[in-house]
VEXKE-828418 format. One record per residue: residue number from 1; residue in one letter; z, x, y of N, C-alpha, C, O in turn. Coordinates in pm, whole numbers, padded with zeros to 5 digits. Each point is the difference from the previous one (the first is absolute). Layout:
+-----+----+--------+--------+--------+--------+--------+--------+--------+--------+--------+--------+--------+--------+
|   i | aa |   n.pz |   n.px |   n.py |  ca.pz |  ca.px |  ca.py |   c.pz |   c.px |   c.py |   o.pz |   o.px |   o.py |
+-----+----+--------+--------+--------+--------+--------+--------+--------+--------+--------+--------+--------+--------+
| NUM |  A |      Z |      X |      Y |      Z |      X |      Y |      Z |      X |      Y |      Z |      X |      Y |
...
+-----+----+--------+--------+--------+--------+--------+--------+--------+--------+--------+--------+--------+--------+
This chain:
+-----+----+--------+--------+--------+--------+--------+--------+--------+--------+--------+--------+--------+--------+
|   i | aa |   n.pz |   n.px |   n.py |  ca.pz |  ca.px |  ca.py |   c.pz |   c.px |   c.py |   o.pz |   o.px |   o.py |
+-----+----+--------+--------+--------+--------+--------+--------+--------+--------+--------+--------+--------+--------+
|   1 |  X |  00000 |  00082 | -00120 |  00000 | -00082 |  00120 |  00000 |  00086 |  00126 | -00044 | -00048 |  00105 |
|   2 |  X |  00090 |  00171 | -00109 |  00015 |  00082 |  00120 | -00134 |  00037 |  00064 | -00003 |  00036 |  00118 |
|   3 |  X | -00107 | -00043 | -00191 | -00127 |  00046 |  00052 | -00073 | -00101 |  00089 | -00101 |  00035 |  00061 |
|   4 |  X |  00150 | -00158 | -00052 | -00066 | -00100 |  00084 |  00029 |  00028 |  00146 |  00097 |  00069 |  00031 |
|   5 |  X | -00178 | -00122 |  00061 |  00021 |  00026 |  00142 |  00142 | -00038 |  00044 |  00059 | -00094 | -00053 |
|   6 |  X | -00006 |  00167 |  00149 |  00138 | -00021 |  00046 |  00013 | -00129 |  00078 |  00096 | -00075 | -00021 |
|   7 |  X | -00187 |  00046 |  00111 |  00013 | -00118 |  00085 | -00110 | -00100 | -00028 | -00118 |  00034 | -00002 |
|   8 |  X |  00158 | -00159 | -00020 | -00096 | -00107 | -00017 | -00012 | -00079 |  00130 | -00111 | -00034 |  00042 |
|   9 |  X |  00224 |  00005 |  00020 |  00000 | -00079 |  00124 |  00125 |  00032 |  00079 |  00102 |  00041 | -00055 |
|  10 |  X | -00112 | -00061 |  00183 |  00114 |  00017 |  00089 |  00003 | -00121 |  00092 | -00104 | -00043 |  00050 |
|  11 |  X |  00222 | -00014 | -00028 |  00011 | -00112 |  00091 |  00128 |  00012 |  00081 |  00097 |  00062 | -00043 |
|  12 |  X | -00098 | -00122 |  00159 |  00118 | -00006 |  00084 |  00056 | -00140 | -00010 | -00071 | -00099 |  00018 |
|  13 |  X |  00202 |  00091 | -00048 |  00062 | -00131 | -00018 |  00081 | -00038 |  00123 |  00005 |  00076 |  00097 |
|  14 |  X |  00056 | -00192 | -00101 |  00061 | -00063 |  00118 |  00099 |  00086 |  00077 |  00016 | -00019 |  00120 |
|  15 |  X |  00052 |  00113 | -00186 |  00095 |  00084 |  00073 | -00064 |  00131 |  00047 |  00069 |  00097 |  00032 |
|  16 |  X | -00202 | -00095 | -00029 | -00081 |  00115 |  00040 |  00014 |  00119 | -00094 | -00036 |  00112 |  00036 |
|  17 |  X |  00089 | -00134 | -00156 |  00004 |  00109 | -00096 | -00128 |  00000 | -00083 | -00067 | -00102 | -00013 |
|  18 |  X |  00035 |  00217 | -00041 | -00121 |  00016 | -00079 |  00032 | -00016 | -00148 |  00102 |  00051 | -00048 |
|  19 |  X | -00189 | -00121 | -00023 |  00009 | -00014 | -00144 | -00128 |  00058 | -00060 | -00110 | -00034 |  00043 |
|  20 |  X |  00126 |  00119 | -00140 | -00112 |  00059 | -00072 | -00008 | -00067 | -00137 |  00100 | -00013 | -00070 |
|  21 |  X | -00219 | -00030 |  00034 | -00026 | -00051 | -00134 | -00074 |  00112 | -00072 | -00109 |  00039 |  00040 |
|  22 |  X |  00170 |  00010 | -00146 | -00058 |  00113 | -00072 |  00021 | -00016 | -00150 |  00087 | -00075 | -00043 |
|  23 |  X | -00168 |  00145 | -00037 |  00022 | -00005 | -00145 |  00140 |  00048 | -00037 |  00055 |  00089 |  00065 |
|  24 |  X |  00000 | -00148 | -00168 |  00129 |  00041 | -00053 | -00014 |  00141 | -00056 | -00103 |  00035 | -00056 |
|  25 |  X |  00209 |  00045 |  00072 |  00004 |  00137 | -00051 |  00107 |  00011 | -00108 |  00094 | -00080 | -00005 |
|  26 |  X | -00109 |  00179 | -00082 |  00101 |  00025 | -00103 |  00139 |  00017 |  00061 |  00099 | -00042 | -00058 |
|  27 |  X | -00093 |  00103 |  00174 |  00129 |  00029 |  00065 |  00064 | -00125 |  00063 |  00111 |  00010 |  00053 |
|  28 |  X | -00177 | -00124 | -00057 |  00050 | -00124 |  00061 |  00091 | -00082 | -00090 |  00056 | -00099 |  00045 |
|  29 |  X | -00041 |  00136 | -00170 |  00063 | -00091 | -00097 |  00140 | -00044 |  00040 |  00032 | -00118 | -00012 |
|  30 |  X |  00052 |  00209 |  00060 |  00137 | -00040 |  00036 |  00001 | -00097 |  00117 |  00071 | -00100 | -00002 |
|  31 |  X | -00150 |  00131 |  00105 | -00006 | -00089 |  00117 | -00059 | -00135 | -00039 |  00046 | -00104 |  00048 |
|  32 |  X | -00148 |  00104 | -00135 | -00058 | -00125 | -00046 |  00102 | -00080 | -00081 |  00005 | -00122 |  00012 |
|  33 |  X |  00074 |  00188 | -00094 |  00103 | -00068 | -00076 |  00101 | -00070 |  00090 |  00040 | -00113 | -00028 |
|  34 |  X |  00000 |  00180 |  00136 |  00096 | -00061 |  00094 | -00060 | -00121 |  00070 |  00063 | -00106 |  00004 |
|  35 |  X | -00182 |  00121 |  00051 | -00059 | -00112 |  00075 | -00040 | -00113 | -00094 |  00005 | -00117 |  00039 |
|  36 |  X | -00044 |  00149 | -00162 | -00035 | -00103 | -00096 |  00123 | -00086 | -00032 | -00008 | -00123 | -00001 |
|  37 |  X |  00120 |  00187 | -00025 |  00124 | -00074 | -00027 |  00038 | -00086 |  00121 |  00039 | -00116 | -00015 |
|  38 |  X | -00049 |  00173 |  00135 |  00032 | -00074 |  00123 | -00090 | -00123 |  00014 |  00049 | -00109 |  00028 |
|  39 |  X | -00178 |  00128 | -00048 | -00096 | -00111 |  00015 |  00024 | -00108 | -00104 | -00013 | -00119 |  00030 |
|  40 |  X |  00048 |  00157 | -00152 |  00029 | -00101 | -00101 |  00121 | -00083 |  00040 |  00000 | -00122 | -00018 |
|  41 |  X |  00102 |  00186 |  00072 |  00116 | -00076 |  00049 | -00043 | -00098 |  00109 |  00037 | -00117 | -00003 |
|  42 |  X | -00114 |  00167 |  00099 | -00041 | -00084 |  00113 | -00090 | -00115 | -00043 |  00005 | -00108 |  00058 |
|  43 |  X | -00087 |  00131 | -00159 | -00097 | -00100 | -00043 |  00058 | -00100 | -00099 | -00033 | -00119 |  00006 |
|  44 |  X |  00118 |  00164 | -00096 |  00040 | -00083 | -00113 |  00146 | -00042 | -00001 |  00043 | -00067 | -00095 |
|  45 |  X |  00035 |  00102 |  00194 |  00142 | -00037 |  00000 |  00022 | -00150 | -00016 |  00099 | -00041 | -00059 |
|  46 |  X | -00190 | -00040 |  00111 |  00017 | -00146 | -00012 | -00051 | -00054 | -00134 |  00018 | -00118 | -00029 |
|  47 |  X | -00082 |  00203 | -00051 | -00057 | -00045 | -00127 |  00068 |  00059 | -00124 | -00007 | -00057 | -00109 |
|  48 |  X |  00073 |  00169 |  00128 |  00062 |  00073 | -00111 |  00149 |  00016 |  00031 |  00037 |  00019 |  00115 |
|  49 |  X |  00046 | -00026 | -00216 |  00145 |  00006 |  00020 |  00046 |  00139 |  00046 | -00066 |  00100 | -00026 |
|  50 |  X |  00180 | -00099 |  00093 |  00060 |  00126 |  00043 |  00032 |  00087 | -00121 | -00011 |  00123 |  00007 |
|  51 |  X |  00049 | -00184 | -00116 |  00032 |  00076 | -00121 | -00122 |  00077 | -00051 |  00013 |  00114 | -00045 |
|  52 |  X | -00131 | -00174 |  00052 | -00122 |  00067 | -00044 | -00029 |  00122 |  00088 | -00046 |  00103 | -00050 |
|  53 |  X |  00072 | -00115 |  00177 | -00025 |  00111 |  00092 |  00098 |  00115 | -00016 | -00029 |  00111 |  00044 |
|  54 |  X |  00144 | -00135 | -00107 |  00097 |  00107 | -00020 | -00057 |  00115 | -00083 |  00043 |  00114 |  00015 |
|  55 |  X | -00139 | -00143 | -00100 | -00061 |  00103 | -00084 | -00123 |  00064 |  00062 | -00061 |  00089 | -00060 |
|  56 |  X |  00023 | -00131 |  00180 | -00117 |  00056 |  00066 |  00038 |  00134 |  00062 |  00089 |  00008 |  00085 |
|  57 |  X | -00155 |  00094 | -00127 |  00032 |  00134 |  00044 | -00120 |  00066 |  00068 | -00109 |  00003 | -00057 |
|  58 |  X |  00127 |  00050 |  00178 | -00110 |  00075 |  00062 | -00047 |  00115 | -00088 | -00119 |  00033 |  00001 |
|  59 |  X |  00209 |  00029 | -00076 | -00038 |  00109 | -00089 | -00093 | -00050 | -00110 | -00099 |  00066 | -00032 |
|  60 |  X |  00130 | -00181 | -00026 | -00085 | -00057 | -00103 | -00136 | -00040 |  00058 | -00104 |  00017 | -00064 |
|  61 |  X |  00105 | -00070 |  00184 | -00126 | -00035 |  00065 | -00083 |  00126 |  00025 | -00123 | -00004 | -00014 |
|  62 |  X |  00187 |  00115 |  00050 | -00071 |  00127 |  00020 | -00065 |  00046 | -00131 | -00111 |  00052 |  00002 |
|  63 |  X |  00180 | -00072 | -00115 | -00057 |  00035 | -00129 | -00124 | -00085 | -00030 | -00099 |  00050 | -00052 |
|  64 |  X |  00106 | -00177 |  00087 | -00117 | -00087 | -00018 | -00117 |  00051 |  00084 | -00114 |  00003 | -00046 |
|  65 |  X |  00143 |  00038 |  00169 | -00105 |  00052 |  00088 | -00063 |  00126 | -00059 | -00122 |  00018 |  00012 |
|  66 |  X |  00200 |  00068 | -00073 | -00057 |  00120 | -00063 | -00102 | -00041 | -00105 | -00106 |  00062 | -00011 |
|  67 |  X |  00138 | -00164 | -00067 | -00095 | -00049 | -00100 | -00125 | -00060 |  00061 | -00111 |  00025 | -00047 |
|  68 |  X |  00129 | -00105 |  00152 | -00116 | -00063 |  00064 | -00093 |  00105 |  00060 | -00122 | -00012 | -00010 |
|  69 |  X |  00179 |  00113 |  00073 | -00082 |  00104 |  00063 | -00082 |  00075 | -00104 | -00114 |  00040 |  00026 |
|  70 |  X |  00170 | -00023 | -00144 | -00068 |  00077 | -00105 | -00108 | -00080 | -00072 | -00070 |  00056 | -00085 |
|  71 |  X |  00053 | -00184 |  00115 | -00092 | -00084 | -00076 | -00147 |  00025 |  00029 | -00085 | -00045 | -00077 |
|  72 |  X |  00051 |  00113 |  00183 | -00140 |  00034 |  00018 | -00063 | -00049 |  00129 |  00058 | -00075 |  00077 |
|  73 |  X | -00180 |  00122 | -00058 | -00074 | -00023 |  00124 | -00052 | -00142 |  00015 | -00043 | -00037 |  00109 |
|  74 |  X |  00045 | -00044 | -00215 | -00045 | -00138 |  00014 |  00107 | -00086 |  00067 | -00024 | -00117 |  00030 |
|  75 |  X |  00142 |  00174 | -00007 |  00106 | -00067 |  00076 | -00010 |  00044 |  00145 | -00025 |  00117 |  00028 |
|  76 |  X |  00045 | -00210 |  00063 |  00004 |  00033 |  00143 |  00142 | -00030 |  00047 |  00041 | -00116 |  00009 |
|  77 |  X |  00035 |  00222 |  00020 |  00140 | -00012 |  00039 |  00016 |  00058 |  00140 | -00034 |  00116 |  00025 |
|  78 |  X |  00086 | -00198 |  00068 |  00013 |  00041 |  00139 |  00140 | -00023 |  00051 |  00069 | -00093 | -00041 |
|  79 |  X | -00027 |  00181 |  00131 |  00131 | -00011 |  00065 | -00020 | -00018 |  00149 | -00092 |  00057 |  00059 |
|  80 |  X |  00180 | -00137 |  00002 |  00007 | -00012 |  00146 |  00118 |  00087 |  00043 |  00112 | -00016 | -00047 |
|  81 |  X | -00140 |  00109 |  00138 |  00100 |  00099 |  00039 |  00012 |  00003 |  00152 | -00100 |  00002 |  00072 |
|  82 |  X |  00225 | -00004 | -00024 |  00024 |  00023 |  00143 |  00101 |  00112 |  00015 |  00027 |  00072 | -00096 |
|  83 |  X |  00029 | -00056 |  00214 |  00090 |  00112 |  00023 |  00131 | -00011 | -00078 |  00076 |  00096 | -00006 |
|  84 |  X | -00047 | -00212 | -00054 |  00119 | -00015 | -00082 | -00028 |  00025 | -00148 |  00093 |  00011 | -00080 |
|  85 |  X | -00220 | -00003 |  00042 | -00038 |  00021 | -00139 | -00090 | -00111 | -00050 | -00068 | -00066 |  00079 |
|  86 |  X |  00067 |  00045 | -00209 | -00084 | -00104 | -00060 |  00065 | -00136 |  00025 |  00118 | -00020 | -00028 |
|  87 |  X | -00198 | -00072 |  00082 |  00050 | -00134 |  00034 | -00066 | -00110 | -00082 |  00040 | -00116 |  00008 |
|  88 |  X | -00140 |  00152 | -00086 | -00070 | -00098 | -00081 | -00103 |  00067 | -00088 | -00023 |  00120 |  00009 |
|  89 |  X | -00040 | -00199 | -00095 | -00097 |  00056 | -00094 | -00085 | -00114 | -00058 |  00037 | -00117 |  00005 |
|  90 |  X | -00151 |  00155 | -00060 | -00088 | -00095 | -00067 | -00072 |  00073 | -00111 | -00022 |  00121 |  00006 |
|  91 |  X | -00015 | -00197 | -00109 | -00073 |  00060 | -00110 | -00091 | -00100 | -00068 |  00033 | -00117 | -00015 |
|  92 |  X | -00150 |  00165 | -00026 | -00095 | -00083 | -00073 | -00063 |  00086 | -00109 |  00008 |  00122 |  00001 |
|  93 |  X | -00071 | -00192 | -00095 | -00067 |  00071 | -00107 | -00072 | -00097 | -00090 | -00019 | -00117 |  00035 |
|  94 |  X | -00020 |  00165 | -00153 | -00070 | -00087 | -00094 |  00087 | -00119 | -00040 |  00122 |  00011 | -00008 |
|  95 |  X | -00186 | -00123 | -00016 |  00071 | -00121 | -00041 |  00083 |  00028 | -00125 | -00044 |  00070 | -00091 |
|  96 |  X |  00165 | -00127 |  00088 |  00090 |  00018 | -00114 |  00001 | -00121 | -00093 |  00054 |  00008 | -00110 |
|  97 |  X | -00111 | -00118 |  00153 |  00003 | -00123 | -00080 | -00129 | -00016 | -00079 | -00109 |  00026 |  00052 |
|  98 |  X |  00121 | -00068 | -00177 | -00118 | -00021 | -00085 | -00093 | -00106 |  00059 | -00122 |  00010 | -00014 |
|  99 |  X |  00179 | -00112 |  00080 | -00080 | -00108 |  00057 | -00018 |  00017 |  00152 | -00012 | -00099 |  00072 |
| 100 |  X |  00010 |  00221 | -00026 | -00006 |  00029 |  00144 | -00125 | -00061 |  00064 | -00110 |  00011 | -00054 |
| 101 |  X |  00127 | -00075 |  00170 | -00113 | -00059 |  00069 | -00083 |  00102 |  00079 | -00111 | -00032 |  00044 |
| 102 |  X |  00163 |  00151 | -00025 | -00070 |  00108 |  00070 |  00030 |  00132 | -00072 |  00095 |  00008 | -00078 |
| 103 |  X | -00177 |  00093 |  00104 |  00020 |  00130 | -00064 |  00115 |  00079 |  00063 |  00059 |  00086 | -00064 |
| 104 |  X | -00028 | -00116 |  00192 |  00103 |  00076 |  00071 |  00119 | -00091 |  00028 | -00016 | -00119 |  00030 |
| 105 |  X |  00136 |  00177 | -00040 |  00124 | -00074 |  00024 |  00081 |  00071 |  00108 |  00013 |  00123 | -00001 |
| 106 |  X |  00042 | -00200 |  00092 |  00099 |  00054 |  00093 |  00132 | -00006 | -00075 |  00054 | -00108 | -00025 |
| 107 |  X | -00001 |  00225 | -00012 |  00122 |  00005 | -00079 |  00123 | -00032 |  00084 |  00090 | -00072 | -00044 |
| 108 |  X | -00088 |  00125 |  00165 |  00115 | -00021 |  00087 | -00032 |  00039 |  00143 | -00086 |  00085 |  00026 |
| 109 |  X |  00155 | -00147 |  00064 |  00001 |  00038 |  00141 |  00137 | -00043 |  00053 |  00035 | -00117 | -00002 |
| 110 |  X |  00038 |  00214 |  00050 |  00134 | -00026 |  00055 |  00015 |  00079 |  00129 | -00049 |  00112 |  00013 |
| 111 |  X |  00119 | -00173 |  00080 |  00025 |  00061 |  00129 |  00142 | -00038 |  00042 |  00038 | -00117 | -00009 |
| 112 |  X |  00039 |  00214 |  00054 |  00135 | -00029 |  00048 | -00008 | -00115 |  00100 | -00088 | -00004 |  00085 |
| 113 |  X |  00182 | -00090 | -00096 | -00004 | -00124 |  00079 | -00010 |  00026 |  00149 | -00068 | -00075 |  00071 |
| 114 |  X |  00134 |  00176 | -00021 | -00002 |  00027 |  00144 | -00140 |  00034 |  00051 | -00026 | -00012 |  00120 |
| 115 |  X | -00064 |  00054 | -00208 | -00136 |  00037 |  00041 | -00103 | -00109 | -00031 | -00118 |  00017 |  00032 |
| 116 |  X |  00161 | -00127 | -00092 | -00095 | -00108 | -00026 | -00044 | -00062 |  00131 |  00079 | -00014 |  00094 |
| 117 |  X | -00207 | -00023 | -00087 | -00055 | -00058 |  00121 | -00050 |  00103 |  00100 | -00034 | -00036 |  00113 |
| 118 |  X |  00029 |  00163 | -00152 | -00043 |  00106 |  00092 | -00144 |  00045 | -00023 | -00052 |  00081 |  00077 |
| 119 |  X | -00012 | -00134 | -00180 | -00134 |  00046 | -00037 |  00002 |  00105 | -00110 | -00104 |  00037 | -00052 |
| 120 |  X |  00223 |  00010 |  00018 |  00012 |  00103 | -00102 | -00036 | -00054 | -00138 | -00068 |  00069 | -00077 |
| 121 |  X |  00111 | -00190 |  00045 | -00036 | -00060 | -00128 | -00150 | -00017 | -00013 | -00057 |  00023 | -00107 |
| 122 |  X | -00009 | -00063 |  00216 | -00146 | -00014 | -00001 | -00066 |  00135 | -00027 | -00094 |  00008 | -00078 |
| 123 |  X |  00143 |  00096 |  00143 | -00057 |  00134 | -00021 |  00020 |  00045 | -00145 | -00088 |  00064 | -00057 |
| 124 |  X |  00203 | -00095 | -00001 |  00024 |  00034 | -00142 | -00097 | -00075 | -00091 | -00059 |  00059 | -00090 |
| 125 |  X |  00042 | -00189 |  00114 | -00092 | -00079 | -00082 | -00142 |  00053 |  00013 | -00071 |  00014 | -00099 |
| 126 |  X |  00029 |  00016 |  00221 | -00135 |  00053 |  00022 | -00020 |  00132 | -00074 | -00107 |  00024 | -00056 |
| 127 |  X |  00209 |  00061 |  00055 | -00012 |  00128 | -00070 | -00008 | -00020 | -00151 | -00079 |  00066 | -00067 |
| 128 |  X |  00160 | -00157 |  00013 |  00006 | -00020 | -00144 | -00119 | -00076 | -00056 | -00040 |  00022 | -00114 |
| 129 |  X | -00017 | -00114 |  00194 | -00108 | -00087 | -00051 | -00127 |  00000 |  00083 | -00108 | -00027 | -00053 |
| 130 |  X |  00119 |  00055 |  00182 | -00116 | -00022 |  00085 | -00037 | -00147 | -00005 |  00088 | -00086 |  00003 |
| 131 |  X | -00216 |  00057 | -00012 | -00048 | -00138 | -00012 | -00037 | -00037 | -00143 | -00062 | -00103 | -00024 |
| 132 |  X |  00099 |  00188 | -00071 | -00039 | -00020 | -00139 |  00056 | -00129 | -00057 |  00109 | -00044 |  00036 |
| 133 |  X | -00185 | -00018 | -00127 |  00055 | -00113 | -00074 |  00120 |  00048 | -00081 | -00001 |  00111 | -00053 |
| 134 |  X |  00103 | -00193 |  00044 |  00122 |  00039 | -00071 |  00083 | -00125 | -00028 | -00031 | -00110 |  00045 |
| 135 |  X |  00137 |  00131 | -00121 |  00098 | -00105 | -00021 |  00139 |  00062 |  00006 |  00015 |  00122 | -00002 |
| 136 |  X |  00086 | -00208 |  00010 |  00138 |  00047 |  00006 |  00092 | -00111 | -00046 | -00036 | -00118 |  00002 |
| 137 |  X |  00156 |  00158 | -00042 |  00106 | -00095 | -00034 |  00109 |  00014 |  00105 |  00032 |  00111 |  00042 |
| 138 |  X |  00026 | -00224 | -00001 |  00105 |  00001 |  00102 |  00099 | -00111 | -00034 | -00036 | -00102 | -00058 |
| 139 |  X |  00161 |  00123 |  00095 |  00102 | -00102 | -00024 | -00045 | -00131 |  00063 | -00050 | -00002 |  00112 |
| 140 |  X |  00069 | -00107 | -00184 | -00042 | -00130 |  00052 |  00080 | -00037 |  00125 | -00051 | -00071 |  00086 |
| 141 |  X |  00175 |  00118 | -00075 |  00084 | -00029 |  00116 |  00003 |  00120 |  00095 |  00104 |  00061 |  00023 |
| 142 |  X | -00222 | -00028 |  00029 | -00012 |  00109 |  00097 | -00105 | -00041 |  00104 | -00110 |  00055 |  00002 |
| 143 |  X |  00143 | -00153 |  00084 | -00100 | -00056 |  00092 | -00060 |  00102 |  00097 | -00117 | -00011 |  00036 |
| 144 |  X |  00195 |  00109 |  00005 | -00055 |  00101 |  00092 | -00113 |  00078 | -00067 | -00104 |  00023 |  00060 |
| 145 |  X |  00126 |  00018 | -00184 | -00104 |  00073 | -00073 | -00121 | -00090 | -00025 | -00114 |  00045 |  00013 |
| 146 |  X |  00138 | -00170 | -00048 | -00112 | -00093 | -00024 | -00088 | -00010 |  00125 | -00123 |  00003 | -00010 |
| 147 |  X |  00185 | -00015 |  00127 | -00076 | -00010 |  00125 | -00080 |  00128 |  00026 | -00115 | -00006 |  00044 |
| 148 |  X |  00177 |  00120 | -00071 | -00067 |  00129 |  00018 | -00125 |  00008 | -00089 | -00107 |  00038 |  00046 |
| 149 |  X |  00122 | -00074 | -00172 | -00114 |  00007 | -00092 | -00109 | -00099 |  00040 | -00119 |  00033 | -00008 |
| 150 |  X |  00156 | -00152 |  00051 | -00101 | -00097 |  00045 | -00078 |  00054 |  00120 | -00122 | -00015 |  00007 |
| 151 |  X |  00192 |  00079 |  00088 | -00069 |  00060 |  00116 | -00100 |  00107 | -00043 | -00093 |  00031 |  00074 |
| 152 |  X |  00114 |  00023 | -00192 | -00087 |  00107 | -00049 | -00101 | -00049 | -00104 | -00053 |  00079 | -00078 |
| 153 |  X |  00028 | -00211 |  00078 | -00107 | -00055 | -00083 |  00038 | -00033 | -00144 | -00087 | -00034 | -00080 |
| 154 |  X |  00215 |  00042 |  00046 |  00045 | -00035 | -00134 |  00030 | -00150 | -00007 |  00045 | -00060 |  00098 |
| 155 |  X | -00070 |  00002 | -00213 |  00035 | -00140 | -00024 |  00070 | -00012 | -00135 | -00025 |  00078 | -00092 |
| 156 |  X |  00112 | -00176 |  00082 |  00064 | -00028 | -00128 | -00105 | -00051 | -00097 | -00085 | -00081 |  00036 |
| 157 |  X |  00090 |  00129 | -00160 | -00098 | -00047 | -00098 |  00061 | -00091 | -00106 | -00068 | -00038 | -00095 |
| 158 |  X |  00195 |  00003 |  00110 |  00067 | -00092 | -00093 |  00074 |  00069 | -00113 |  00078 | -00065 | -00069 |
| 159 |  X | -00100 |  00194 |  00049 |  00072 |  00072 | -00106 |  00143 |  00027 |  00045 |  00025 |  00029 |  00117 |
| 160 |  X |  00066 | -00037 | -00211 |  00140 |  00031 |  00028 |  00065 |  00047 | -00129 | -00046 | -00031 | -00110 |
| 161 |  X |  00154 |  00104 |  00125 |  00076 |  00045 | -00117 |  00142 |  00036 |  00043 |  00031 |  00004 |  00119 |
| 162 |  X |  00051 |  00021 | -00216 |  00136 |  00045 |  00026 |  00009 |  00146 | -00044 | -00031 |  00033 | -00115 |
| 163 |  X |  00072 |  00052 |  00206 |  00011 |  00144 | -00023 |  00148 |  00036 | -00012 |  00083 | -00054 |  00073 |
| 164 |  X | -00051 |  00143 | -00164 |  00136 |  00049 | -00010 |  00020 |  00105 |  00109 | -00068 |  00103 |  00001 |
| 165 |  X |  00160 | -00128 |  00090 |  00023 |  00086 |  00115 |  00149 |  00033 |  00007 |  00083 | -00088 |  00024 |
| 166 |  X | -00050 |  00215 | -00046 |  00140 |  00044 | -00002 |  00083 | -00085 | -00097 |  00117 | -00029 |  00025 |
| 167 |  X | -00180 | -00009 | -00136 |  00069 | -00075 | -00103 |  00007 | -00149 |  00022 |  00062 | -00071 | -00078 |
| 168 |  X | -00125 |  00021 |  00183 |  00002 | -00144 |  00030 | -00143 | -00051 |  00016 | -00093 |  00077 |  00026 |
| 169 |  X |  00079 | -00207 | -00041 | -00132 | -00062 |  00013 | -00040 | -00013 |  00147 |  00078 | -00047 |  00083 |
| 170 |  X | -00201 |  00087 | -00054 | -00057 | -00015 |  00134 | -00134 | -00073 | -00015 | -00090 |  00050 | -00068 |
| 171 |  X |  00078 | -00166 |  00130 | -00124 | -00078 | -00008 | -00102 |  00060 |  00098 |  00030 |  00020 |  00117 |
| 172 |  X | -00151 |  00008 | -00168 | -00105 |  00058 |  00082 | -00126 | -00084 | -00005 | -00027 | -00070 | -00098 |
| 173 |  X | -00051 |  00079 |  00205 | -00130 | -00065 |  00009 | -00106 |  00106 |  00028 |  00031 |  00109 |  00049 |
| 174 |  X | -00157 | -00142 | -00082 | -00107 |  00098 |  00016 | -00092 | -00037 |  00115 | -00045 | -00114 |  00013 |
| 175 |  X |  00018 |  00214 |  00070 | -00097 | -00012 |  00108 | -00123 |  00086 | -00037 |  00013 |  00105 | -00062 |
| 176 |  X | -00131 | -00152 |  00102 | -00127 |  00067 | -00032 | -00088 | -00001 |  00123 |  00001 | -00095 |  00078 |
| 177 |  X | -00078 |  00202 | -00061 | -00109 | -00001 |  00100 | -00119 |  00073 | -00056 | -00103 |  00012 |  00067 |
+-----+----+--------+--------+--------+--------+--------+--------+--------+--------+--------+--------+--------+--------+
């Protein structure tokens, strides 16, 4: 992953700070683990019990990131970075579902809540997918994310499932473009 270009995009957000969208690096795993755990708390606290979150470890998330980074060039993994460090990330790659409606899947996009609405999430999505056809799964009770995906040309296709998330059931719906 280290050989890809350093900078994909740069934007100035509402507090006049600069955010760089760049490919994830091997050296990012610990920072990604921390922000990933933070974003999961911010996104799923109303859907998953506090007890389930007790086992969520930034160190374990960093280990997951090491695995994702090693999976190959067909994955597009990007980090949003400002002067405080990594504040968000996005990743896409080959479809993981046998009945996938598109060849490419948006695996994840998370941004620390304080930076939502700044254009950073849009820049992450653009880096991970561009305008390519794709699909994604998202919690059914996440209206902010649903609105974001609709603004980006995604529509619900009627597919839904229950995913095991931190040992608990999370109902998800599928968006496609």
